[in-house]
C-alpha positions, 0 to 999 in steps of 0.5 A: 545635945545642943553641941550635936545640933551645932555640929550638924549645922556646921556640917550642913554649911560645909555642903551648902556649896551645892546652891547657886548664887551670883557672887560679888567680886570681893576686893581689898577695897579701893577708896570707895564710899562704903567698904563692906567687911564680911566674915563668913560662917564656919565652912561657908562657901561663896565669895563673901559667904553664900548664905549671908555675905554675898546676898547682903552685899548684892542687896546693899548695892541696890539700896546704896545705888548712889554710893560706891561700894567695895567688899572685903572677905575676912581672911580666917580659917572659918573652921572648928579650930580653937583659934579660928575666930581669933584669927578673923578678929585680928584680920578684920581689925587690921583691915579696918585700920589699914583702910581707914588710914588709906581712905580718910572718908571711907565708912564701913559696914560689918557683916558677920554670920555664925562664927563670923558674927563672933569675929565681928562681936570681938572686933567691936569689943563684945567677947564671944568667949564661951560661945560656939566657935567663939574666942576671947577678944584679941583686937578691937577697932580703935575708938577713933574709928568707931564713928566710921562704922556705919552699921553692924549686921549680924546673923545667927550670932552665937553669943545670943545663946549665952544671953548676950547682945551687942551693947554700948557704942555700937548698939544703935548701929547693930541689927542682929537676926536670930531665927526662931529655933536656931540652935546656934543663937537660941539657947535650947533651939532645935531647928538645925535648918533655921540656921541656914535660912538667913538669906531671907534677911538680906534685904532687911539688913540692907534697908537697916544699913542704908538708914545708917549710912 
């Protein structure tokens, strides 16, 4: 039953492109003050992600008006293939490594929605193996770069349905939204539409991140 609900949510995500939202321009990030690295959800349209990435980036631009921001859309399939999240995990870590080397003063805000939250979880050392569209860890952000990750913003995080959360080094810098009844992040959740409502949390996420930068 739970898997059918999850697949229904993913199907709805595939049709979410009917909504309209002014999307930010994603880039391979010059040396801005803050690089927003966003991993979209399964089949999620949009520049950084219509439901989460785009509105969160827009909210961050307002909350961090005194700082320069750049954005990066994690390059991965975001589909139901067994290696999808792993590919995103590798790409996110590679991007952070290359940006950190090119821009010594740049800091990062990591954003992950649904399968994208699995990607971020893995990248900060919290395995999403066993979660919906999860995978084992294939790469992690090096310890030397951990202080440069200012905030981790997660939405509809599948590991929560396994009773897991972000712990350790990143815990105090992480905010993890799970809507009541969301079957992707709540064990036994049965409100499929709850998984599609995280745009409403964009401002709260930006406020949290602004307090960590």
